[in-house]
PDB file of N, H, CA, C and O in Angstrom:
ATOM      1  N   MET A   1      23.336   5.446 -17.155  1.00  0.00           N
ATOM      2  CA  MET A   1      22.022   6.071 -17.063  1.00  0.00           C
ATOM      3  C   MET A   1      21.177   5.197 -16.223  1.00  0.00           C
ATOM      4  O   MET A   1      21.270   3.969 -16.230  1.00  0.00           O
ATOM      5  N   THR A   2      20.330   5.887 -15.484  1.00  0.00           N
ATOM      6  H   THR A   2      20.253   6.884 -15.478  1.00  0.00           H
ATOM      7  CA  THR A   2      19.567   5.278 -14.395  1.00  0.00           C
ATOM      8  C   THR A   2      18.321   4.672 -15.236  1.00  0.00           C
ATOM      9  O   THR A   2      17.766   5.240 -16.177  1.00  0.00           O
ATOM     10  N   ALA A   3      18.030   3.530 -14.755  1.00  0.00           N
ATOM     11  H   ALA A   3      18.480   3.069 -13.990  1.00  0.00           H
ATOM     12  CA  ALA A   3      16.821   2.761 -15.350  1.00  0.00           C
ATOM     13  C   ALA A   3      15.503   3.319 -14.792  1.00  0.00           C
ATOM     14  O   ALA A   3      15.347   3.294 -13.571  1.00  0.00           O
ATOM     15  N   TYR A   4      14.656   3.762 -15.489  1.00  0.00           N
ATOM     16  H   TYR A   4      14.782   3.782 -16.481  1.00  0.00           H
ATOM     17  CA  TYR A   4      13.384   4.192 -15.049  1.00  0.00           C
ATOM     18  C   TYR A   4      12.180   3.162 -15.018  1.00  0.00           C
ATOM     19  O   TYR A   4      11.050   3.530 -14.698  1.00  0.00           O
ATOM     20  N   TRP A   5      12.471   1.869 -15.362  1.00  0.00           N
ATOM     21  H   TRP A   5      13.389   1.570 -15.622  1.00  0.00           H
ATOM     22  CA  TRP A   5      11.441   1.023 -15.482  1.00  0.00           C
ATOM     23  C   TRP A   5      10.871   0.653 -14.075  1.00  0.00           C
ATOM     24  O   TRP A   5       9.690   0.309 -14.051  1.00  0.00           O
ATOM     25  N   PRO A   6      11.515   0.679 -12.988  1.00  0.00           N
ATOM     26  CA  PRO A   6      10.904   0.477 -11.627  1.00  0.00           C
ATOM     27  C   PRO A   6       9.863   1.372 -11.312  1.00  0.00           C
ATOM     28  O   PRO A   6       9.052   1.047 -10.446  1.00  0.00           O
ATOM     29  N   LEU A   7       9.760   2.598 -11.968  1.00  0.00           N
ATOM     30  H   LEU A   7      10.420   2.863 -12.672  1.00  0.00           H
ATOM     31  CA  LEU A   7       8.729   3.464 -11.734  1.00  0.00           C
ATOM     32  C   LEU A   7       7.415   3.239 -12.462  1.00  0.00           C
ATOM     33  O   LEU A   7       6.549   4.106 -12.585  1.00  0.00           O
ATOM     34  N   ILE A   8       7.336   1.920 -12.963  1.00  0.00           N
ATOM     35  H   ILE A   8       8.039   1.216 -12.863  1.00  0.00           H
ATOM     36  CA  ILE A   8       6.123   1.529 -13.629  1.00  0.00           C
ATOM     37  C   ILE A   8       4.989   1.371 -12.516  1.00  0.00           C
ATOM     38  O   ILE A   8       3.799   1.361 -12.832  1.00  0.00           O
ATOM     39  N   GLY A   9       5.392   1.258 -11.296  1.00  0.00           N
ATOM     40  H   GLY A   9       6.359   1.266 -11.040  1.00  0.00           H
ATOM     41  CA  GLY A   9       4.330   1.234 -10.202  1.00  0.00           C
ATOM     42  C   GLY A   9       3.623   2.521 -10.186  1.00  0.00           C
ATOM     43  O   GLY A   9       2.424   2.497  -9.912  1.00  0.00           O
ATOM     44  N   VAL A  10       4.218   3.686 -10.451  1.00  0.00           N
ATOM     45  H   VAL A  10       5.192   3.706 -10.673  1.00  0.00           H
ATOM     46  CA  VAL A  10       3.494   4.935 -10.418  1.00  0.00           C
ATOM     47  C   VAL A  10       2.373   4.973 -11.460  1.00  0.00           C
ATOM     48  O   VAL A  10       1.267   5.449 -11.203  1.00  0.00           O
ATOM     49  N   ALA A  11       2.711   4.446 -12.666  1.00  0.00           N
ATOM     50  H   ALA A  11       3.609   4.060 -12.875  1.00  0.00           H
ATOM     51  CA  ALA A  11       1.739   4.299 -13.710  1.00  0.00           C
ATOM     52  C   ALA A  11       0.557   3.335 -13.375  1.00  0.00           C
ATOM     53  O   ALA A  11      -0.588   3.561 -13.768  1.00  0.00           O
ATOM     54  N   VAL A  12       0.886   2.291 -12.657  1.00  0.00           N
ATOM     55  H   VAL A  12       1.815   2.107 -12.338  1.00  0.00           H
ATOM     56  CA  VAL A  12      -0.144   1.389 -12.162  1.00  0.00           C
ATOM     57  C   VAL A  12      -1.100   2.058 -11.190  1.00  0.00           C
ATOM     58  O   VAL A  12      -2.311   1.843 -11.231  1.00  0.00           O
ATOM     59  N   VAL A  13      -0.499   2.916 -10.270  1.00  0.00           N
ATOM     60  H   VAL A  13       0.485   3.091 -10.236  1.00  0.00           H
ATOM     61  CA  VAL A  13      -1.302   3.524  -9.305  1.00  0.00           C
ATOM     62  C   VAL A  13      -2.275   4.646  -9.895  1.00  0.00           C
ATOM     63  O   VAL A  13      -3.428   4.843  -9.511  1.00  0.00           O
ATOM     64  N   VAL A  14      -1.604   5.343 -10.893  1.00  0.00           N
ATOM     65  H   VAL A  14      -0.667   5.183 -11.205  1.00  0.00           H
ATOM     66  CA  VAL A  14      -2.517   6.260 -11.621  1.00  0.00           C
ATOM     67  C   VAL A  14      -3.637   5.577 -12.412  1.00  0.00           C
ATOM     68  O   VAL A  14      -4.794   5.996 -12.368  1.00  0.00           O
ATOM     69  N   ALA A  15      -3.275   4.546 -13.116  1.00  0.00           N
ATOM     70  H   ALA A  15      -2.335   4.206 -13.152  1.00  0.00           H
ATOM     71  CA  ALA A  15      -4.362   3.823 -13.813  1.00  0.00           C
ATOM     72  C   ALA A  15      -5.291   3.256 -12.967  1.00  0.00           C
ATOM     73  O   ALA A  15      -6.488   3.338 -13.244  1.00  0.00           O
ATOM     74  N   GLY A  16      -4.848   2.605 -11.819  1.00  0.00           N
ATOM     75  H   GLY A  16      -3.876   2.539 -11.594  1.00  0.00           H
ATOM     76  CA  GLY A  16      -5.872   2.016 -10.913  1.00  0.00           C
ATOM     77  C   GLY A  16      -6.796   2.921 -10.387  1.00  0.00           C
ATOM     78  O   GLY A  16      -7.994   2.640 -10.358  1.00  0.00           O
ATOM     79  N   PHE A  17      -6.309   4.099  -9.922  1.00  0.00           N
ATOM     80  H   PHE A  17      -5.335   4.327  -9.946  1.00  0.00           H
ATOM     81  CA  PHE A  17      -7.242   5.141  -9.415  1.00  0.00           C
ATOM     82  C   PHE A  17      -8.044   5.803 -10.455  1.00  0.00           C
ATOM     83  O   PHE A  17      -9.170   6.237 -10.213  1.00  0.00           O
ATOM     84  N   ALA A  18      -7.449   5.895 -11.684  1.00  0.00           N
ATOM     85  H   ALA A  18      -6.534   5.542 -11.881  1.00  0.00           H
ATOM     86  CA  ALA A  18      -8.423   6.421 -12.718  1.00  0.00           C
ATOM     87  C   ALA A  18      -9.613   5.526 -13.021  1.00  0.00           C
ATOM     88  O   ALA A  18     -10.719   5.985 -13.309  1.00  0.00           O
ATOM     89  N   LEU A  19      -9.330   4.182 -12.942  1.00  0.00           N
ATOM     90  H   LEU A  19      -8.432   3.810 -12.709  1.00  0.00           H
ATOM     91  CA  LEU A  19     -10.378   3.188 -13.227  1.00  0.00           C
ATOM     92  C   LEU A  19     -11.169   2.932 -11.862  1.00  0.00           C
ATOM     93  O   LEU A  19     -12.036   2.058 -11.843  1.00  0.00           O
ATOM     94  N   LYS A  20     -10.909   3.613 -10.826  1.00  0.00           N
ATOM     95  H   LYS A  20     -10.204   4.323 -10.841  1.00  0.00           H
ATOM     96  CA  LYS A  20     -11.720   3.524  -9.584  1.00  0.00           C
ATOM     97  C   LYS A  20     -11.692   2.204  -9.015  1.00  0.00           C
ATOM     98  O   LYS A  20     -12.732   1.674  -8.623  1.00  0.00           O
ATOM     99  N   GLN A  21     -10.500   1.601  -8.938  1.00  0.00           N
ATOM    100  H   GLN A  21      -9.656   2.031  -9.257  1.00  0.00           H
ATOM    101  CA  GLN A  21     -10.357   0.199  -8.410  1.00  0.00           C
ATOM    102  C   GLN A  21     -10.116   0.336  -6.906  1.00  0.00           C
ATOM    103  O   GLN A  21     -10.008   1.453  -6.399  1.00  0.00           O
ATOM    104  N   ASN A  22     -10.028  -0.808  -6.173  1.00  0.00           N
ATOM    105  H   ASN A  22     -10.116  -1.716  -6.585  1.00  0.00           H
ATOM    106  CA  ASN A  22      -9.833  -0.870  -4.733  1.00  0.00           C
ATOM    107  C   ASN A  22      -8.382  -0.311  -4.416  1.00  0.00           C
ATOM    108  O   ASN A  22      -7.397  -0.870  -4.899  1.00  0.00           O
ATOM    109  N   PRO A  23      -8.271   0.763  -3.623  1.00  0.00           N
ATOM    110  CA  PRO A  23      -7.032   1.486  -3.509  1.00  0.00           C
ATOM    111  C   PRO A  23      -5.901   0.549  -2.892  1.00  0.00           C
ATOM    112  O   PRO A  23      -4.753   0.590  -3.336  1.00  0.00           O
ATOM    113  N   ILE A  24      -6.271  -0.295  -1.854  1.00  0.00           N
ATOM    114  H   ILE A  24      -7.203  -0.328  -1.494  1.00  0.00           H
ATOM    115  CA  ILE A  24      -5.304  -1.175  -1.295  1.00  0.00           C
ATOM    116  C   ILE A  24      -4.757  -2.171  -2.369  1.00  0.00           C
ATOM    117  O   ILE A  24      -3.545  -2.365  -2.463  1.00  0.00           O
ATOM    118  N   LEU A  25      -5.658  -2.798  -3.174  1.00  0.00           N
ATOM    119  H   LEU A  25      -6.642  -2.641  -3.098  1.00  0.00           H
ATOM    120  CA  LEU A  25      -5.259  -3.627  -4.097  1.00  0.00           C
ATOM    121  C   LEU A  25      -4.350  -2.973  -5.181  1.00  0.00           C
ATOM    122  O   LEU A  25      -3.434  -3.604  -5.709  1.00  0.00           O
ATOM    123  N   VAL A  26      -4.630  -1.734  -5.476  1.00  0.00           N
ATOM    124  H   VAL A  26      -5.374  -1.221  -5.047  1.00  0.00           H
ATOM    125  CA  VAL A  26      -3.913  -1.022  -6.470  1.00  0.00           C
ATOM    126  C   VAL A  26      -2.527  -0.742  -6.087  1.00  0.00           C
ATOM    127  O   VAL A  26      -1.586  -0.803  -6.878  1.00  0.00           O
ATOM    128  N   VAL A  27      -2.426  -0.416  -4.784  1.00  0.00           N
ATOM    129  H   VAL A  27      -3.191  -0.366  -4.141  1.00  0.00           H
ATOM    130  CA  VAL A  27      -1.027  -0.150  -4.160  1.00  0.00           C
ATOM    131  C   VAL A  27      -0.287  -1.307  -4.037  1.00  0.00           C
ATOM    132  O   VAL A  27       0.906  -1.272  -4.335  1.00  0.00           O
ATOM    133  N   VAL A  28      -0.864  -2.460  -3.597  1.00  0.00           N
ATOM    134  H   VAL A  28      -1.834  -2.489  -3.354  1.00  0.00           H
ATOM    135  CA  VAL A  28      -0.107  -3.754  -3.612  1.00  0.00           C
ATOM    136  C   VAL A  28       0.388  -4.175  -4.909  1.00  0.00           C
ATOM    137  O   VAL A  28       1.553  -4.547  -5.053  1.00  0.00           O
ATOM    138  N   ILE A  29      -0.504  -4.128  -5.918  1.00  0.00           N
ATOM    139  H   ILE A  29      -1.450  -3.826  -5.802  1.00  0.00           H
ATOM    140  CA  ILE A  29      -0.059  -4.560  -7.285  1.00  0.00           C
ATOM    141  C   ILE A  29       1.082  -3.669  -7.863  1.00  0.00           C
ATOM    142  O   ILE A  29       2.030  -4.102  -8.519  1.00  0.00           O
ATOM    143  N   ALA A  30       0.874  -2.435  -7.548  1.00  0.00           N
ATOM    144  H   ALA A  30       0.103  -2.083  -7.016  1.00  0.00           H
ATOM    145  CA  ALA A  30       1.957  -1.340  -7.992  1.00  0.00           C
ATOM    146  C   ALA A  30       3.322  -1.731  -7.347  1.00  0.00           C
ATOM    147  O   ALA A  30       4.365  -1.751  -8.001  1.00  0.00           O
ATOM    148  N   GLY A  31       3.253  -2.030  -6.070  1.00  0.00           N
ATOM    149  H   GLY A  31       2.406  -2.014  -5.538  1.00  0.00           H
ATOM    150  CA  GLY A  31       4.545  -2.406  -5.438  1.00  0.00           C
ATOM    151  C   GLY A  31       5.117  -3.736  -5.965  1.00  0.00           C
ATOM    152  O   GLY A  31       6.330  -3.896  -6.101  1.00  0.00           O
ATOM    153  N   LEU A  32       4.231  -4.659  -6.250  1.00  0.00           N
ATOM    154  H   LEU A  32       3.246  -4.528  -6.140  1.00  0.00           H
ATOM    155  CA  LEU A  32       4.824  -5.945  -6.719  1.00  0.00           C
ATOM    156  C   LEU A  32       5.262  -5.689  -8.187  1.00  0.00           C
ATOM    157  O   LEU A  32       6.283  -6.267  -8.559  1.00  0.00           O
ATOM    158  N   ALA A  33       4.614  -4.900  -9.047  1.00  0.00           N
ATOM    159  H   ALA A  33       3.785  -4.430  -8.744  1.00  0.00           H
ATOM    160  CA  ALA A  33       5.055  -4.626 -10.293  1.00  0.00           C
ATOM    161  C   ALA A  33       6.449  -3.868 -10.352  1.00  0.00           C
ATOM    162  O   ALA A  33       7.298  -4.155 -11.196  1.00  0.00           O
ATOM    163  N   SER A  34       6.619  -2.906  -9.420  1.00  0.00           N
ATOM    164  H   SER A  34       5.930  -2.672  -8.735  1.00  0.00           H
ATOM    165  CA  SER A  34       7.975  -2.292  -9.296  1.00  0.00           C
ATOM    166  C   SER A  34       8.976  -3.106  -8.837  1.00  0.00           C
ATOM    167  O   SER A  34      10.117  -3.037  -9.292  1.00  0.00           O
ATOM    168  N   GLY A  35       8.608  -3.972  -7.861  1.00  0.00           N
ATOM    169  H   GLY A  35       7.680  -4.027  -7.491  1.00  0.00           H
ATOM    170  CA  GLY A  35       9.591  -4.902  -7.431  1.00  0.00           C
ATOM    171  C   GLY A  35      10.102  -5.964  -8.372  1.00  0.00           C
ATOM    172  O   GLY A  35      11.280  -6.319  -8.407  1.00  0.00           O
ATOM    173  N   ILE A  36       9.132  -6.453  -9.139  1.00  0.00           N
ATOM    174  H   ILE A  36       8.175  -6.165  -9.111  1.00  0.00           H
ATOM    175  CA  ILE A  36       9.567  -7.531 -10.269  1.00  0.00           C
ATOM    176  C   ILE A  36      10.377  -6.826 -11.265  1.00  0.00           C
ATOM    177  O   ILE A  36      11.419  -7.335 -11.678  1.00  0.00           O
ATOM    178  N   VAL A  37       9.971  -5.703 -11.671  1.00  0.00           N
ATOM    179  H   VAL A  37       9.125  -5.290 -11.336  1.00  0.00           H
ATOM    180  CA  VAL A  37      10.810  -4.925 -12.723  1.00  0.00           C
ATOM    181  C   VAL A  37      12.107  -4.593 -12.126  1.00  0.00           C
ATOM    182  O   VAL A  37      13.091  -4.672 -12.861  1.00  0.00           O
ATOM    183  N   ALA A  38      12.268  -4.220 -10.855  1.00  0.00           N
ATOM    184  H   ALA A  38      11.468  -4.156 -10.257  1.00  0.00           H
ATOM    185  CA  ALA A  38      13.522  -3.884 -10.322  1.00  0.00           C
ATOM    186  C   ALA A  38      14.522  -5.136 -10.052  1.00  0.00           C
ATOM    187  O   ALA A  38      15.707  -5.000  -9.748  1.00  0.00           O
ATOM    188  N   GLY A  39      13.862  -6.356 -10.210  1.00  0.00           N
ATOM    189  H   GLY A  39      12.900  -6.466 -10.457  1.00  0.00           H
ATOM    190  CA  GLY A  39      14.748  -7.513 -10.198  1.00  0.00           C
ATOM    191  C   GLY A  39      14.657  -8.100  -8.833  1.00  0.00           C
ATOM    192  O   GLY A  39      15.551  -8.894  -8.536  1.00  0.00           O
ATOM    193  N   LYS A  40      13.743  -7.852  -7.957  1.00  0.00           N
ATOM    194  H   LYS A  40      13.017  -7.207  -8.198  1.00  0.00           H
ATOM    195  CA  LYS A  40      13.610  -8.551  -6.704  1.00  0.00           C
ATOM    196  C   LYS A  40      13.041  -9.877  -6.734  1.00  0.00           C
ATOM    197  O   LYS A  40      12.223 -10.149  -7.613  1.00  0.00           O
ATOM    198  N   SER A  41      13.391 -10.758  -5.846  1.00  0.00           N
ATOM    199  H   SER A  41      14.055 -10.537  -5.132  1.00  0.00           H
ATOM    200  CA  SER A  41      12.814 -12.125  -5.852  1.00  0.00           C
ATOM    201  C   SER A  41      11.554 -12.054  -5.223  1.00  0.00           C
ATOM    202  O   SER A  41      11.317 -11.122  -4.455  1.00  0.00           O
ATOM    203  N   PRO A  42      10.635 -13.015  -5.480  1.00  0.00           N
ATOM    204  CA  PRO A  42       9.279 -13.097  -4.758  1.00  0.00           C
ATOM    205  C   PRO A  42       9.403 -13.057  -3.338  1.00  0.00           C
ATOM    206  O   PRO A  42       8.577 -12.428  -2.676  1.00  0.00           O
ATOM    207  N   GLY A  43      10.414 -13.704  -2.767  1.00  0.00           N
ATOM    208  H   GLY A  43      11.085 -14.215  -3.305  1.00  0.00           H
ATOM    209  CA  GLY A  43      10.575 -13.811  -1.412  1.00  0.00           C
ATOM    210  C   GLY A  43      10.941 -12.420  -0.766  1.00  0.00           C
ATOM    211  O   GLY A  43      10.480 -12.072   0.321  1.00  0.00           O
ATOM    212  N   ASP A  44      11.775 -11.678  -1.490  1.00  0.00           N
ATOM    213  H   ASP A  44      12.149 -11.961  -2.374  1.00  0.00           H
ATOM    214  CA  ASP A  44      12.179 -10.338  -0.949  1.00  0.00           C
ATOM    215  C   ASP A  44      10.886  -9.400  -1.061  1.00  0.00           C
ATOM    216  O   ASP A  44      10.628  -8.580  -0.180  1.00  0.00           O
ATOM    217  N   LEU A  45      10.186  -9.550  -2.060  1.00  0.00           N
ATOM    218  H   LEU A  45      10.395 -10.217  -2.775  1.00  0.00           H
ATOM    219  CA  LEU A  45       8.856  -8.696  -2.254  1.00  0.00           C
ATOM    220  C   LEU A  45       7.967  -9.008  -1.113  1.00  0.00           C
ATOM    221  O   LEU A  45       7.405  -8.092  -0.513  1.00  0.00           O
ATOM    222  N   LEU A  46       7.805 -10.256  -0.776  1.00  0.00           N
ATOM    223  H   LEU A  46       8.261 -11.000  -1.264  1.00  0.00           H
ATOM    224  CA  LEU A  46       6.861 -10.604   0.381  1.00  0.00           C
ATOM    225  C   LEU A  46       7.380 -10.059   1.557  1.00  0.00           C
ATOM    226  O   LEU A  46       6.632  -9.442   2.315  1.00  0.00           O
ATOM    227  N   GLU A  47       8.574 -10.208   1.806  1.00  0.00           N
ATOM    228  H   GLU A  47       9.182 -10.709   1.190  1.00  0.00           H
ATOM    229  CA  GLU A  47       9.236  -9.714   3.105  1.00  0.00           C
ATOM    230  C   GLU A  47       8.974  -8.166   3.166  1.00  0.00           C
ATOM    231  O   GLU A  47       8.470  -7.672   4.174  1.00  0.00           O
ATOM    232  N   LEU A  48       9.304  -7.441   2.126  1.00  0.00           N
ATOM    233  H   LEU A  48       9.714  -7.842   1.306  1.00  0.00           H
ATOM    234  CA  LEU A  48       9.086  -6.035   2.125  1.00  0.00           C
ATOM    235  C   LEU A  48       7.617  -5.660   2.429  1.00  0.00           C
ATOM    236  O   LEU A  48       7.374  -4.783   3.258  1.00  0.00           O
ATOM    237  N   LEU A  49       6.643  -6.307   1.774  1.00  0.00           N
ATOM    238  H   LEU A  49       6.841  -7.019   1.101  1.00  0.00           H
ATOM    239  CA  LEU A  49       5.264  -6.094   2.004  1.00  0.00           C
ATOM    240  C   LEU A  49       4.914  -6.401   3.373  1.00  0.00           C
ATOM    241  O   LEU A  49       4.118  -5.652   3.939  1.00  0.00           O
ATOM    242  N   GLY A  50       5.452  -7.513   4.057  1.00  0.00           N
ATOM    243  H   GLY A  50       6.099  -8.122   3.597  1.00  0.00           H
ATOM    244  CA  GLY A  50       5.149  -7.810   5.362  1.00  0.00           C
ATOM    245  C   GLY A  50       5.665  -6.723   6.347  1.00  0.00           C
ATOM    246  O   GLY A  50       4.944  -6.357   7.275  1.00  0.00           O
ATOM    247  N   LYS A  51       6.836  -6.232   6.165  1.00  0.00           N
ATOM    248  H   LYS A  51       7.421  -6.529   5.411  1.00  0.00           H
ATOM    249  CA  LYS A  51       7.430  -5.269   7.002  1.00  0.00           C
ATOM    250  C   LYS A  51       6.626  -3.957   6.902  1.00  0.00           C
ATOM    251  O   LYS A  51       6.405  -3.300   7.919  1.00  0.00           O
ATOM    252  N   ALA A  52       6.189  -3.572   5.701  1.00  0.00           N
ATOM    253  H   ALA A  52       6.369  -4.106   4.875  1.00  0.00           H
ATOM    254  CA  ALA A  52       5.493  -2.375   5.593  1.00  0.00           C
ATOM    255  C   ALA A  52       4.130  -2.437   6.177  1.00  0.00           C
ATOM    256  O   ALA A  52       3.631  -1.430   6.680  1.00  0.00           O
ATOM    257  N   PHE A  53       3.442  -3.689   6.129  1.00  0.00           N
ATOM    258  H   PHE A  53       3.847  -4.506   5.720  1.00  0.00           H
ATOM    259  CA  PHE A  53       2.231  -3.840   6.860  1.00  0.00           C
ATOM    260  C   PHE A  53       2.424  -3.760   8.463  1.00  0.00           C
ATOM    261  O   PHE A  53       1.679  -3.072   9.161  1.00  0.00           O
ATOM    262  N   ILE A  54       3.389  -4.453   8.934  1.00  0.00           N
ATOM    263  H   ILE A  54       3.995  -5.012   8.368  1.00  0.00           H
ATOM    264  CA  ILE A  54       3.565  -4.367  10.370  1.00  0.00           C
ATOM    265  C   ILE A  54       3.869  -2.973  10.840  1.00  0.00           C
ATOM    266  O   ILE A  54       3.403  -2.522  11.886  1.00  0.00           O
ATOM    267  N   ASN A  55       4.698  -2.274  10.001  1.00  0.00           N
ATOM    268  H   ASN A  55       5.076  -2.641   9.151  1.00  0.00           H
ATOM    269  CA  ASN A  55       5.081  -0.860  10.485  1.00  0.00           C
ATOM    270  C   ASN A  55       3.948   0.070  10.443  1.00  0.00           C
ATOM    271  O   ASN A  55       3.868   1.014  11.228  1.00  0.00           O
ATOM    272  N   SER A  56       2.979  -0.204   9.447  1.00  0.00           N
ATOM    273  H   SER A  56       3.044  -0.971   8.809  1.00  0.00           H
ATOM    274  CA  SER A  56       1.801   0.785   9.438  1.00  0.00           C
ATOM    275  C   SER A  56       0.649   0.378  10.289  1.00  0.00           C
ATOM    276  O   SER A  56      -0.308   1.140  10.435  1.00  0.00           O
ATOM    277  N   ARG A  57       0.703  -0.838  10.880  1.00  0.00           N
ATOM    278  H   ARG A  57       1.480  -1.456  10.762  1.00  0.00           H
ATOM    279  CA  ARG A  57      -0.355  -1.304  11.609  1.00  0.00           C
ATOM    280  C   ARG A  57      -0.447  -0.463  12.986  1.00  0.00           C
ATOM    281  O   ARG A  57      -1.576  -0.318  13.455  1.00  0.00           O
ATOM    282  N   SER A  58       0.537   0.042  13.597  1.00  0.00           N
ATOM    283  H   SER A  58       1.454  -0.075  13.216  1.00  0.00           H
ATOM    284  CA  SER A  58       0.466   0.841  14.719  1.00  0.00           C
ATOM    285  C   SER A  58      -0.270   2.211  14.252  1.00  0.00           C
ATOM    286  O   SER A  58      -1.120   2.747  14.963  1.00  0.00           O
ATOM    287  N   LEU A  59       0.073   2.654  13.177  1.00  0.00           N
ATOM    288  H   LEU A  59       0.764   2.218  12.599  1.00  0.00           H
ATOM    289  CA  LEU A  59      -0.540   3.933  12.638  1.00  0.00           C
ATOM    290  C   LEU A  59      -2.055   3.661  12.429  1.00  0.00           C
ATOM    291  O   LEU A  59      -2.868   4.533  12.739  1.00  0.00           O
ATOM    292  N   LEU A  60      -2.407   2.609  11.971  1.00  0.00           N
ATOM    293  H   LEU A  60      -1.747   1.901  11.720  1.00  0.00           H
ATOM    294  CA  LEU A  60      -3.759   2.264  11.605  1.00  0.00           C
ATOM    295  C   LEU A  60      -4.596   2.176  12.979  1.00  0.00           C
ATOM    296  O   LEU A  60      -5.728   2.657  13.048  1.00  0.00           O
ATOM    297  N   LEU A  61      -3.989   1.547  14.049  1.00  0.00           N
ATOM    298  H   LEU A  61      -3.070   1.156  13.993  1.00  0.00           H
ATOM    299  CA  LEU A  61      -4.637   1.436  15.253  1.00  0.00           C
ATOM    300  C   LEU A  61      -4.816   2.908  15.963  1.00  0.00           C
ATOM    301  O   LEU A  61      -5.836   3.201  16.586  1.00  0.00           O
ATOM    302  N   PHE A  62      -3.812   3.709  15.810  1.00  0.00           N
ATOM    303  H   PHE A  62      -2.983   3.471  15.303  1.00  0.00           H
ATOM    304  CA  PHE A  62      -4.039   5.119  16.234  1.00  0.00           C
ATOM    305  C   PHE A  62      -5.185   5.844  15.595  1.00  0.00           C
ATOM    306  O   PHE A  62      -6.056   6.465  16.203  1.00  0.00           O
ATOM    307  N   THR A  63      -5.072   5.681  14.180  1.00  0.00           N
ATOM    308  H   THR A  63      -4.364   5.177  13.686  1.00  0.00           H
ATOM    309  CA  THR A  63      -6.182   6.341  13.275  1.00  0.00           C
ATOM    310  C   THR A  63      -7.570   5.846  13.625  1.00  0.00           C
ATOM    311  O   THR A  63      -8.529   6.613  13.711  1.00  0.00           O
ATOM    312  N   LEU A  64      -7.641   4.623  13.811  1.00  0.00           N
ATOM    313  H   LEU A  64      -6.862   4.000  13.742  1.00  0.00           H
ATOM    314  CA  LEU A  64      -9.005   3.992  14.155  1.00  0.00           C
ATOM    315  C   LEU A  64      -9.491   4.399  15.560  1.00  0.00           C
ATOM    316  O   LEU A  64     -10.699   4.325  15.781  1.00  0.00           O
ATOM    317  N   THR A  65      -8.730   4.786  16.442  1.00  0.00           N
ATOM    318  H   THR A  65      -7.748   4.847  16.262  1.00  0.00           H
ATOM    319  CA  THR A  65      -9.096   5.076  17.841  1.00  0.00           C
ATOM    320  C   THR A  65     -10.048   6.343  17.846  1.00  0.00           C
ATOM    321  O   THR A  65     -11.077   6.349  18.521  1.00  0.00           O
ATOM    322  N   LEU A  66      -9.700   7.294  17.150  1.00  0.00           N
ATOM    323  H   LEU A  66      -8.864   7.289  16.602  1.00  0.00           H
ATOM    324  CA  LEU A  66     -10.540   8.530  17.132  1.00  0.00           C
ATOM    325  C   LEU A  66     -12.011   8.349  16.735  1.00  0.00           C
ATOM    326  O   LEU A  66     -12.916   8.794  17.440  1.00  0.00           O
ATOM    327  N   PRO A  67     -12.241   7.649  15.526  1.00  0.00           N
ATOM    328  CA  PRO A  67     -13.675   7.461  15.199  1.00  0.00           C
ATOM    329  C   PRO A  67     -14.296   6.548  16.168  1.00  0.00           C
ATOM    330  O   PRO A  67     -15.488   6.717  16.427  1.00  0.00           O
ATOM    331  N   VAL A  68     -13.666   5.638  16.715  1.00  0.00           N
ATOM    332  H   VAL A  68     -12.698   5.501  16.505  1.00  0.00           H
ATOM    333  CA  VAL A  68     -14.349   4.794  17.709  1.00  0.00           C
ATOM    334  C   VAL A  68     -14.761   5.557  18.984  1.00  0.00           C
ATOM    335  O   VAL A  68     -15.822   5.287  19.546  1.00  0.00           O
ATOM    336  N   ILE A  69     -13.957   6.473  19.424  1.00  0.00           N
ATOM    337  H   ILE A  69     -13.095   6.693  18.967  1.00  0.00           H
ATOM    338  CA  ILE A  69     -14.277   7.328  20.507  1.00  0.00           C
ATOM    339  C   ILE A  69     -15.383   8.177  20.184  1.00  0.00           C
ATOM    340  O   ILE A  69     -16.256   8.371  21.031  1.00  0.00           O
ATOM    341  N   GLY A  70     -15.444   8.738  18.979  1.00  0.00           N
ATOM    342  H   GLY A  70     -14.735   8.580  18.292  1.00  0.00           H
ATOM    343  CA  GLY A  70     -16.577   9.599  18.530  1.00  0.00           C
ATOM    344  C   GLY A  70     -17.901   8.844  18.430  1.00  0.00           C
ATOM    345  O   GLY A  70     -18.945   9.392  18.782  1.00  0.00           O
ATOM    346  N   VAL A  71     -17.878   7.672  17.985  1.00  0.00           N
ATOM    347  H   VAL A  71     -17.029   7.227  17.699  1.00  0.00           H
ATOM    348  CA  VAL A  71     -19.113   6.792  17.900  1.00  0.00           C
ATOM    349  C   VAL A  71     -19.610   6.441  19.273  1.00  0.00           C
ATOM    350  O   VAL A  71     -20.816   6.374  19.510  1.00  0.00           O
ATOM    351  N   LEU A  72     -18.643   6.206  20.222  1.00  0.00           N
ATOM    352  H   LEU A  72     -17.663   6.261  20.029  1.00  0.00           H
ATOM    353  CA  LEU A  72     -19.120   5.770  21.515  1.00  0.00           C
ATOM    354  C   LEU A  72     -19.652   7.042  22.304  1.00  0.00           C
ATOM    355  O   LEU A  72     -20.605   6.917  23.073  1.00  0.00           O
ATOM    356  N   GLU A  73     -19.029   8.265  22.108  1.00  0.00           N
ATOM    357  H   GLU A  73     -18.255   8.366  21.483  1.00  0.00           H
ATOM    358  CA  GLU A  73     -19.559   9.393  22.616  1.00  0.00           C
ATOM    359  C   GLU A  73     -20.890   9.659  22.166  1.00  0.00           C
ATOM    360  O   GLU A  73     -21.745   9.975  22.993  1.00  0.00           O
ATOM    361  N   ARG A  74     -21.189   9.559  20.834  1.00  0.00           N
ATOM    362  H   ARG A  74     -20.494   9.302  20.162  1.00  0.00           H
ATOM    363  CA  ARG A  74     -22.518   9.933  20.357  1.00  0.00           C
ATOM    364  C   ARG A  74     -23.557   8.864  20.770  1.00  0.00           C
ATOM    365  O   ARG A  74     -24.709   9.231  21.000  1.00  0.00           O
ATOM    366  N   ALA A  75     -23.238   7.661  20.867  1.00  0.00           N
ATOM    367  H   ALA A  75     -22.302   7.363  20.680  1.00  0.00           H
ATOM    368  CA  ALA A  75     -24.115   6.502  21.166  1.00  0.00           C
ATOM    369  C   ALA A  75     -24.431   6.538  22.661  1.00  0.00           C
ATOM    370  O   ALA A  75     -25.433   5.995  23.126  1.00  0.00           O
ATOM    371  N   GLY A  76     -23.570   7.175  23.362  1.00  0.00           N
ATOM    372  H   GLY A  76     -22.757   7.616  22.985  1.00  0.00           H
ATOM    373  CA  GLY A  76     -23.812   7.287  24.913  1.00  0.00           C
ATOM    374  C   GLY A  76     -23.225   6.023  25.625  1.00  0.00           C
ATOM    375  O   GLY A  76     -23.308   5.909  26.848  1.00  0.00           O
TER     376      GLY A  76
END
């Protein structure tokens, strides 16, 4: 039978958003909670978090480009 305990991160996300906490902090804590329950070492968790940050950084730069262009156009 499959262990469902690593899905505790979903409950952490739901609870964090229901309590109106900082979304980034809630997601990071949920990831750490899921990783710890799944039996990952702290080094493995840190590596996964770092890889996810580096992979999403290019998406963040693309997403921030559009509002900056809009502000520059409006400001002249």
